N, CA and C atoms as an extended XYZ file, in Angstrom:
135
Properties=species:S:1:pos:R:3:atomname:S:1:resname:S:1:resid:I:1 pbc="F F F"
N       -95.450      101.624      245.557 N   MET     1
C       -94.559      101.101      244.537 CA  MET     1
C       -93.728      102.248      243.978 C   MET     1
N       -92.479      101.968      243.645 N   GLY     2
C       -91.611      102.989      243.091 CA  GLY     2
C       -92.073      103.425      241.720 C   GLY     2
N       -91.777      104.659      241.383 N   LYS     3
C       -92.191      105.193      240.087 CA  LYS     3
C       -91.057      105.059      239.088 C   LYS     3
N       -91.418      104.749      237.862 N   LEU     4
C       -90.452      104.661      236.785 CA  LEU     4
C       -90.379      105.994      236.061 C   LEU     4
N       -89.204      106.321      235.560 N   SER     5
C       -89.073      107.528      234.757 CA  SER     5
C       -89.755      107.294      233.417 C   SER     5
N       -90.032      108.362      232.699 N   ASP     6
C       -90.657      108.227      231.385 CA  ASP     6
C       -89.790      107.385      230.453 C   ASP     6
N       -88.470      107.542      230.564 N   GLU     7
C       -87.552      106.766      229.723 CA  GLU     7
C       -87.649      105.280      230.053 C   GLU     7
N       -87.706      104.950      231.343 N   GLN     8
C       -87.820      103.549      231.741 CA  GLN     8
C       -89.137      102.960      231.249 C   GLN     8
N       -90.217      103.708      231.364 N   LYS     9
C       -91.519      103.227      230.890 CA  LYS     9
C       -91.478      102.945      229.391 C   LYS     9
N       -90.842      103.825      228.638 N   ALA    10
C       -90.775      103.672      227.190 CA  ALA    10
C       -89.969      102.445      226.790 C   ALA    10
N       -89.018      102.050      227.648 N   ASN    11
C       -88.150      100.925      227.327 CA  ASN    11
C       -88.692       99.574      227.796 C   ASN    11
N       -89.820       99.572      228.477 N   LEU    12
C       -90.386       98.306      228.949 CA  LEU    12
C       -91.094       97.607      227.792 C   LEU    12
N       -90.587       96.463      227.438 N   SER    13
C       -91.212       95.701      226.366 CA  SER    13
C       -92.333       94.849      226.938 C   SER    13
N       -93.182       94.389      226.062 N   GLU    14
C       -94.250       93.485      226.506 CA  GLU    14
C       -93.654       92.243      227.156 C   GLU    14
N       -92.506       91.804      226.673 N   GLU    15
C       -91.837       90.624      227.231 CA  GLU    15
C       -91.420       90.869      228.681 C   GLU    15
N       -90.842       92.029      228.946 N   VAL    16
C       -90.408       92.348      230.308 CA  VAL    16
C       -91.619       92.476      231.227 C   VAL    16
N       -92.670       93.092      230.744 N   ILE    17
C       -93.886       93.231      231.548 CA  ILE    17
C       -94.459       91.855      231.871 C   ILE    17
N       -94.463       90.961      230.887 N   ALA    18
C       -94.962       89.601      231.122 CA  ALA    18
C       -94.103       88.879      232.159 C   ALA    18
N       -92.780       89.045      232.066 N   LYS    19
C       -91.886       88.422      233.050 CA  LYS    19
C       -92.150       88.985      234.443 C   LYS    19
N       -92.365       90.287      234.533 N   ALA    20
C       -92.617       90.920      235.838 CA  ALA    20
C       -93.893       90.372      236.457 C   ALA    20
N       -94.882       90.120      235.641 N   MET    21
C       -96.152       89.601      236.150 CA  MET    21
C       -96.013       88.173      236.660 C   MET    21
N       -94.978       87.467      236.215 N   GLN    22
C       -94.749       86.093      236.650 CA  GLN    22
C       -93.951       86.006      237.947 C   GLN    22
N       -93.369       87.112      238.377 N   CYS    23
C       -92.581       87.110      239.615 CA  CYS    23
C       -93.495       86.801      240.793 C   CYS    23
N       -93.042       85.873      241.623 N   GLU    24
C       -93.839       85.450      242.774 CA  GLU    24
C       -93.429       86.157      244.056 C   GLU    24
N       -92.258       86.772      244.074 N   THR    25
C       -91.792       87.459      245.276 CA  THR    25
C       -91.229       88.830      244.876 C   THR    25
N       -91.205       89.741      245.826 N   PRO    26
C       -90.582       91.043      245.546 CA  PRO    26
C       -89.112       90.901      245.152 C   PRO    26
N       -88.435       89.936      245.756 N   GLU    27
C       -87.023       89.722      245.435 CA  GLU    27
C       -86.839       89.326      243.970 C   GLU    27
N       -87.728       88.503      243.450 N   GLN    28
C       -87.661       88.119      242.039 CA  GLN    28
C       -87.863       89.338      241.141 C   GLN    28
N       -88.776       90.220      241.534 N   LEU    29
C       -89.019       91.433      240.760 CA  LEU    29
C       -87.791       92.341      240.763 C   LEU    29
N       -87.141       92.462      241.907 N   VAL    30
C       -85.925       93.274      242.003 CA  VAL    30
C       -84.842       92.687      241.098 C   VAL    30
N       -84.676       91.381      241.106 N   GLU    31
C       -83.661       90.733      240.256 CA  GLU    31
C       -83.977       90.935      238.775 C   GLU    31
N       -85.239       90.825      238.402 N   LEU    32
C       -85.627       91.056      237.011 CA  LEU    32
C       -85.312       92.494      236.612 C   LEU    32
N       -85.689       93.434      237.454 N   ALA    33
C       -85.410       94.836      237.159 CA  ALA    33
C       -83.914       95.060      236.976 C   ALA    33
N       -83.125       94.490      237.872 N   LYS    34
C       -81.668       94.636      237.800 CA  LYS    34
C       -81.142       94.095      236.472 C   LYS    34
N       -81.653       92.938      236.052 N   SER    35
C       -81.189       92.334      234.798 CA  SER    35
C       -81.580       93.166      233.580 C   SER    35
N       -82.588       94.022      233.753 N   GLU    36
C       -83.050       94.885      232.658 CA  GLU    36
C       -82.485       96.297      232.759 C   GLU    36
N       -81.601       96.516      233.746 N   GLY    37
C       -80.978       97.824      233.897 CA  GLY    37
C       -81.865       98.861      234.567 C   GLY    37
N       -82.850       98.399      235.326 N   ILE    38
C       -83.758       99.293      236.042 CA  ILE    38
C       -83.413       99.243      237.521 C   ILE    38
N       -83.197      100.408      238.115 N   GLU    39
C       -82.884      100.467      239.533 CA  GLU    39
C       -84.169      100.295      240.328 C   GLU    39
N       -84.234       99.235      241.111 N   LEU    40
C       -85.399       98.951      241.948 CA  LEU    40
C       -84.916       98.266      243.205 C   LEU    40
N       -85.403       98.720      244.343 N   THR    41
C       -85.048       98.097      245.614 CA  THR    41
C       -86.317       97.647      246.307 C   THR    41
N       -86.178       96.789      247.289 N   LEU    42
C       -87.346       96.336      248.050 CA  LEU    42
C       -88.048       97.519      248.714 C   LEU    42
N       -87.295       98.528      249.092 N   GLU    43
C       -87.885       99.702      249.720 CA  GLU    43
C       -88.785      100.472      248.764 C   GLU    43
N       -88.494      100.379      247.470 N   LYS    44
C       -89.277      101.109      246.463 CA  LYS    44
C       -90.550      100.372      246.060 C   LYS    44
N       -90.641       99.101      246.425 N   ILE    45
C       -91.803       98.313      246.028 CA  ILE    45
C       -92.943       98.582      246.981 C   ILE    45
């Protein structure tokens, strides 16, 4: 799995973490990350 920077970790709210846990596919996780301004690709997962 790709690593988040310290700044990205600090900006993850409980709400975003809960949404990430609900993702059923890697593609959904990538889309969520994108909507939150986090760079994530399927290759990084």
